[in-house]
C-alpha positions in Angstrom: 64.5 76.9 91.5 62.5 76.2 89.3 62.5 76.9 85.4 60.2 79.5 83.5 57.7 76.9 81.7 57.5 75.1 85.5 56.6 78.7 87.3 54.2 79.5 84.6 52.8 75.4 84.8 52.7 76.3 88.5 51.1 79.4 88.6 48.4 78.9 86.2 47.2 76.0 88.6 46.2 78.7 91.0 44.1 80.6 88.7 40.5 81.1 89.0 38.2 82.2 86.1 35.9 84.0 88.6 38.9 86.2 90.1 41.0 89.1 88.2 44.3 87.8 87.1 46.8 88.8 89.7 49.2 90.4 87.5 51.3 91.8 90.5 52.0 88.3 92.6 52.7 87.0 88.9 55.9 89.3 88.5 56.4 89.1 91.9 57.2 85.3 91.9 58.7 85.5 87.8 61.0 88.6 88.6 63.6 85.6 90.6 63.5 83.1 87.8 63.6 85.3 85.1 67.0 86.3 86.4 68.0 83.1 87.1 67.9 82.3 83.9 69.6 85.7 82.5 66.4 87.2 81.2 67.5 90.4 83.2 70.8 90.5 82.6 72.1 93.2 80.0 73.5 92.1 76.5 76.7 92.2 76.3 78.8 94.8 73.7 77.5 94.5 70.5 74.9 92.3 70.6 71.9 92.7 68.4 69.1 94.3 70.5 66.0 92.0 70.3 62.6 94.3 70.1 59.1 92.6 70.2 55.9 95.0 69.3 52.8 93.5 70.1 49.6 95.1 67.8 46.7 93.4 68.9 43.9 94.2 66.9 42.1 94.3 63.1 43.4 95.5 60.2 41.9 99.0 60.7 43.8 99.5 63.6 47.0 97.8 62.1 46.5 100.1 59.6 46.4 103.2 61.8 49.5 101.9 64.0 51.5 101.5 60.4 53.4 105.0 60.8 54.4 103.9 64.4 56.3 101.1 63.1 58.3 103.4 60.6 59.1 105.7 63.6 60.0 102.6 65.6 62.5 101.4 63.0 64.2 104.9 62.8 64.7 105.3 66.7 66.0 101.6 66.3 68.0 101.2 63.3 70.0 98.2 64.4 67.4 96.3 66.1 65.8 92.8 65.3 62.3 93.8 65.5 59.5 91.0 66.0 55.9 92.2 64.7 53.1 90.3 66.5 49.7 90.5 65.4 46.3 89.4 64.7 46.6 87.2 61.8 44.6 88.4 59.5 46.9 91.3 59.0 49.1 89.2 57.8 49.0 90.3 54.0 49.5 93.5 54.4 51.8 93.1 57.4 54.6 90.8 55.2 56.0 93.2 52.7 56.7 96.2 55.9 60.2 97.2 55.5 60.5 98.3 59.3 60.5 94.3 60.9 62.9 91.9 60.8 60.1 89.2 61.7 56.3 88.8 61.4 54.5 86.3 64.0 50.8 85.8 64.0 48.1 85.3 67.6 45.2 84.5 67.3 44.2 84.9 71.0 45.2 88.5 70.9 41.8 90.1 70.0 39.6 87.8 72.6 37.1 89.3 75.0 38.1 86.7 77.6 39.9 86.3 81.1 43.5 85.9 81.5 42.8 83.1 83.8 41.4 81.3 81.3 44.2 82.3 78.7 47.1 82.0 80.5 48.1 78.5 79.4 47.6 79.3 75.8 49.7 82.0 76.5 52.3 79.9 78.2 52.5 77.5 75.2 53.0 80.0 72.7 55.5 82.3 75.0 57.4 78.7 75.2 57.0 78.1 71.2 57.5 81.6 69.9 58.8 84.0 72.4 61.6 82.7 75.5 64.5 82.2 73.1 64.1 85.2 71.3 65.5 86.7 74.7 63.5 90.3 74.4 65.8 93.6 75.6 62.2 95.3 75.0 58.7 95.0 74.2 56.4 97.9 72.7 52.7 97.1 73.6 49.7 98.8 71.6 47.1 97.0 73.6 43.3 97.0 73.0 43.4 93.5 75.0 44.9 92.4 78.5 46.0 89.3 76.8 48.9 91.6 75.0 50.3 93.2 78.1 50.6 89.1 80.1 52.3 88.2 76.2 54.8 91.3 76.8 55.4 90.0 80.0 55.5 86.1 79.1 58.2 86.8 76.7 60.7 87.5 79.2 61.2 91.2 77.5 63.4 93.5 80.0 61.9 96.5 78.9 58.2 96.9 78.4 56.4 100.6 77.2 53.0 101.0 76.5 49.7 102.8 77.8 48.3 101.9 81.2 44.6 100.2 80.3 41.8 98.6 83.1 40.3 95.6 81.1 37.4 94.6 82.8 36.7 91.7 79.9 40.2 90.5 80.8 40.3 90.9 84.4 43.1 92.6 84.8 42.3 96.1 86.9 45.0 98.9 85.8 47.6 99.0 88.4 48.1 95.1 87.5 48.2 96.5 84.0 50.8 98.8 85.0 52.5 95.8 86.9 53.6 94.0 84.0 55.1 97.3 82.8 58.6 98.9 83.2 57.4 102.0 81.7 53.7 102.4 81.6 52.2 105.4 80.0 49.1 107.3 80.8 46.6 107.5 77.7 46.0 111.5 77.0 43.4 112.9 78.9 41.8 114.0 75.3 40.1 111.9 72.9 42.8 111.3 69.8 42.6 109.2 66.6 43.5 105.9 66.9 47.2 106.4 64.7 47.9 109.5 66.7 46.9 107.2 69.9 49.7 105.1 68.7 52.3 107.8 67.9 51.5 108.9 71.6 53.8 105.9 72.6 56.7 107.2 70.6 55.8 111.1 71.4 56.1 110.3 75.7 59.0 108.2 75.1 60.9 111.2 73.4 59.8 113.9 75.1 59.2 115.4 71.6 56.7 115.3 69.1 57.2 112.4 66.5 58.0 114.7 62.5 56.1 112.4 60.2 52.6 111.7 60.9 51.9 109.6 57.9 50.5 106.3 57.5 51.6 103.7 55.1 50.4 100.5 52.8 54.0 98.5 51.7 52.9 97.6 48.0 54.8 96.9 45.3 54.0 97.7 41.7 54.3 94.3 41.1 51.1 94.1 43.5 49.7 97.1 41.1 50.7 95.2 38.0 48.7 92.1 39.2 46.0 93.6 40.4 45.4 95.2 37.2 45.6 91.9 35.3 43.0 90.4 37.4 40.6 93.0 37.5 41.2 92.6 33.7 40.4 89.0 33.4 37.2 89.9 35.4 35.7 92.1 33.1 36.9 95.7 34.7 36.8 98.4 32.0 40.8 99.2 30.8 40.2 102.8 29.9 37.7 105.9 30.0 35.8 104.6 33.4 36.3 106.1 36.5 36.2 104.1 39.4 34.9 103.8 43.1 36.1 101.3 45.6 32.5 100.8 47.4 33.4 98.9 50.6 30.1 96.8 51.2 31.9 94.8 54.7 32.4 95.6 58.4 33.2 93.6 61.4 30.0 93.6 63.0 26.0 93.9 61.1 25.1 97.4 62.6 27.8 99.2 60.4 26.3 97.4 57.2 24.0 100.0 54.9 22.0 97.3 53.3 22.5 96.5 50.4 19.2 97.9 48.7 20.3 101.1 50.1 23.5 100.8 48.0 22.0 99.7 45.0 19.7 102.7 45.4 22.1 105.5 46.0 24.7 104.1 43.4 21.7 104.5 40.9 21.7 107.9 41.9 25.3 108.9 41.7 25.0 107.1 37.7 22.7 110.1 37.0 25.3 112.5 37.3 29.1 110.6 37.3 28.2 108.6 33.4 31.1 107.4 33.5 31.7 105.7 37.0 32.3 102.0 37.5 32.4 100.6 40.8 34.2 97.8 42.4 32.4 96.3 45.1 34.9 95.4 47.9 34.7 92.9 51.2 35.2 89.6 52.3 33.7 86.2 52.1 30.9 87.2 54.4 29.8 89.7 52.0 30.0 88.3 48.9 25.6 88.3 49.1 25.3 91.6 49.4 28.0 92.3 46.9 25.6 90.3 44.3 22.6 91.9 45.4 24.2 95.3 43.9 25.5 94.2 41.4 22.4 92.5 39.9 20.9 95.8 40.5 23.1 97.9 38.6 24.5 95.4 36.2 27.8 94.7 34.9 28.4 97.6 32.7 28.5 99.8 36.1 29.5 97.2 38.6 32.3 94.5 38.9 31.8 92.0 42.8 35.1 91.8 44.0 34.2 90.6 47.4 35.5 87.4 48.9 37.8 87.3 45.5 40.9 89.4 47.3 43.3 88.8 50.1 44.1 92.3 52.2 46.8 93.2 49.6 45.3 93.2 46.3 42.1 94.8 47.8 44.8 97.7 48.9 45.5 97.9 45.8 42.5 97.6 43.9 41.6 100.9 46.2 45.0 102.8 44.7 43.5 102.2 41.4 39.8 104.3 42.1 39.2 108.0 42.4 37.1 107.7 45.4 36.3 105.6 48.6 32.3 104.8 49.4 31.4 103.0 52.0 30.7 101.6 56.1 33.3 101.8 58.8 36.0 99.2 57.7 39.3 98.7 57.2 39.2 99.6 53.5 37.9 103.0 54.9 41.5 103.4 56.3 43.8 101.9 53.5 41.5 104.7 51.4 42.7 107.4 53.5 46.3 106.3 53.8 46.4 106.4 49.6 44.6 110.1 50.3 41.3 109.2 48.3 38.1 111.0 49.6 36.4 109.1 51.6 32.3 108.7 51.9 31.7 106.7 55.0 28.2 105.5 55.6 28.3 105.6 59.3 25.9 103.9 62.4 26.5 106.4 65.1 23.7 108.5 65.5 23.8 112.3 65.3 22.0 113.1 68.6 24.9 111.1 70.5 27.6 113.4 71.3 31.0 112.8 69.6 32.6 112.5 72.6 35.8 110.3 73.5 33.2 107.2 74.0 32.7 107.7 70.4 34.0 105.4 67.7 33.7 107.7 64.9 36.3 110.5 66.6 38.9 107.6 66.5 38.4 106.0 64.0 38.0 108.7 61.2 39.3 108.2 57.8 43.0 109.6 59.1 44.7 113.3 57.0 42.3 112.9 54.0 38.8 114.4 53.0 35.8 112.7 54.2 32.5 112.9 55.0 30.8 110.9 57.4 27.2 110.2 57.0 25.4 109.1 60.6 21.6 108.2 61.2 19.6 111.2 62.0 19.2 109.7 65.7 20.1 106.5 67.6 16.8 104.3 67.2 15.2 102.9 70.5 17.5 101.6 73.2 20.1 102.8 70.8 20.1 106.4 72.5 20.2 105.1 76.7 22.9 105.3 78.7 25.2 102.8 79.2 26.3 104.0 75.5 27.5 101.9 72.9 30.5 103.2 71.4 29.3 102.9 68.4 26.0 104.3 68.6 24.4 101.4 68.1 23.9 98.7 70.4 22.3 96.3 67.6 25.1 94.4 66.8 24.0 91.1 64.8 22.1 94.2 62.3 21.6 96.9 60.3 19.5 98.8 62.9 20.5 102.6 63.3 22.1 102.5 59.9 19.1 101.2 58.0 17.6 104.8 58.7 19.9 106.4 56.3 18.4 107.3 52.9 19.8 107.2 49.9 19.2 110.4 49.0 21.2 111.9 52.2 24.3 110.2 50.9 23.9 111.5 47.9 24.2 115.3 49.0 26.8 114.0 51.3 29.0 113.3 47.8 28.1 116.5 47.0 29.7 118.0 50.3 32.8 115.5 49.3 32.9 116.8 46.2 32.9 120.8 47.2 35.3 119.6 50.1 38.0 118.3 47.8 37.6 121.6 45.7 38.8 123.8 48.9 41.5 121.2 50.2 39.9 120.4 53.1 41.0 117.7 55.1 38.7 117.7 58.7 36.1 114.7 58.9 33.1 116.6 58.5 29.9 114.6 59.7 26.2 115.0 58.5 23.1 113.5 58.6 19.7 114.7 56.8 20.5 118.4 56.6 24.1 118.8 54.8 
């Protein structure tokens, strides 16, 4: 009988980039090979369980998943847990107390057919996964590759929600074939955090008791970033810090820098002690510089491109409010309980149903007001509807129609919501 890697190679030669990935055939071929090499044999009594947990999306999704890691560790206190994530989240994950090993995989969040990724996945499994002989794998999958990797890792048991991945060439039935315990996604729309918790809910047949999310920061992290802010010119006392998130994974999420500058000037007329910390990645440096020039160094410090994710999270903990786009910083702010004022590209005339990103990724369990364009512009209102509401991925399109005065009125509403102790998200457009 061929070895696992030999069978991977032979099967890969059969694949066509124009055909769906034949997962059921792959399982039929591989099960005898895995069994022959001992991957289906129960671990000896007293041996530590080896567990693989795959979270295959971006940093914001990983933050929404943080509480589920805590629950997995609670269920399996003695297991050796390996977490596989998309590498940008490493700085946030490396201090997680619930895992033993951390792996990164650049191939996780890609919209490519599995037939094209198969050889790379086989190499990754050979280098990083097969030697662990995993007993159990949890898959928190947005992409087809996570399910294939869990199977190619040789895990005896594989648990996750079933999906239909047209871009990856993996049908719903074939996705289920890669799992030993396929779980149905809830019929009603859930926040991303609760969708992750649902895997544990179904596993236990009982609700998770603690649904909080976590940032794994130390006192040293906070102290270090305080020193860095002071060195860069942030005031040390007497000012009220606002975290301003200018970035976003696509340009359609970016409220224009001129609009931010105009809004922040309006806010300064009411919050005279405000000091704005402009946050974002390297791609946001130019926009942050525009805002900083418009307001002046006495009111703003640009940190875009200057901090890693853990430093950014530490800065957020020092702030009173988060204002910004739909980005991972929003979820950092929500985790530490900051009020959140989000500027969103999803038109208010579109239905907020299960297709709508704002229904699944709003600031979780914190006071929040989400400002929307009054309407989806041009073709963005046409079916098939985009989950983000705006179809113009590489430009500030629908979001650019939001007026600074509208955001200021939304800030007033946010203060009122905080005063009343309300924590459900409120969606507003021109009329607040």
